[in-house]
C-alpha positions in Angstrom: 100.1 95.3 88.2 98.8 91.9 87.3 95.1 92.8 87.9 93.0 95.6 89.3 93.1 94.2 92.9 96.9 94.2 93.0 97.2 97.9 91.9 99.0 100.1 94.3 99.8 103.7 93.4 103.5 104.2 92.9 104.0 100.4 92.4 105.6 98.7 89.4 103.8 99.8 86.2 103.2 97.2 83.5 106.0 98.8 81.5 108.5 98.4 84.4 107.4 94.8 85.0 107.8 94.1 81.3 111.3 95.7 81.3 112.3 93.4 84.1 111.1 90.3 82.3 113.1 87.7 80.4 111.3 88.7 77.2 112.4 92.3 77.4 116.0 91.2 78.1 115.9 88.8 75.1 114.4 91.5 72.8 117.0 94.1 73.9 119.9 91.7 73.4 118.7 90.8 69.9 117.9 94.4 68.9 121.5 95.4 69.7 123.1 92.4 68.0 121.0 92.5 64.9 121.2 96.1 63.9 121.4 96.2 60.2 120.8 92.4 59.7 118.1 90.9 57.5 114.6 90.0 58.8 115.4 86.3 58.1 118.5 86.5 60.4 116.4 88.2 63.1 113.6 85.7 62.9 116.0 82.8 63.1 117.7 84.2 66.2 114.3 84.9 67.9 113.2 81.4 67.4 116.5 79.9 68.6 116.6 82.1 71.7 112.9 81.4 72.4 113.3 77.7 72.0 116.3 77.7 74.4 114.4 79.7 77.0 111.2 77.6 76.7 113.3 74.4 77.3 114.9 76.1 80.3 111.5 77.1 81.6 112.3 80.8 81.6 109.9 81.9 78.9 106.2 81.6 79.6 103.1 82.2 77.5 102.2 85.1 79.9 105.5 86.8 79.1 104.9 86.3 75.4 101.4 87.8 75.8 102.9 90.7 77.7 105.5 91.3 75.0 102.8 91.3 72.3 100.5 93.6 74.3 103.3 96.1 75.0 104.8 96.2 71.5 101.7 95.9 69.3 100.3 99.4 69.8 103.5 100.8 68.3 103.1 98.8 65.1 101.1 99.2 62.0 98.4 96.5 61.1 100.8 94.5 58.9 103.6 94.3 61.5 101.1 93.6 64.3 99.7 90.7 62.3 103.3 89.3 61.8 104.1 89.7 65.5 100.9 87.8 66.4 102.0 85.0 64.1 105.5 84.9 65.6 104.0 84.8 69.2 101.6 82.0 68.2 104.6 80.0 66.8 106.7 80.7 69.9 103.8 79.5 72.1 103.8 76.3 70.2 107.4 75.5 71.1 
């Protein structure tokens, strides 16, 4: 559902739409490959992958916003602030 007018009962939920997005695929790939790695390694990989996808035109600001809005409720205030900073930096790429 992109807005209230496009809502249809039984249609794709925001979560399902997010799971189909490039951002979700990127996050899932990194989560699996960085299990047990340092935060610095994870951040480096996130920025490299995001830069590659931004240059390819497959990572939009809307997808980054969707990622933030989906993930942020699950984080504490400190982690939410860090995620917001990461998203801001990714949008600047």
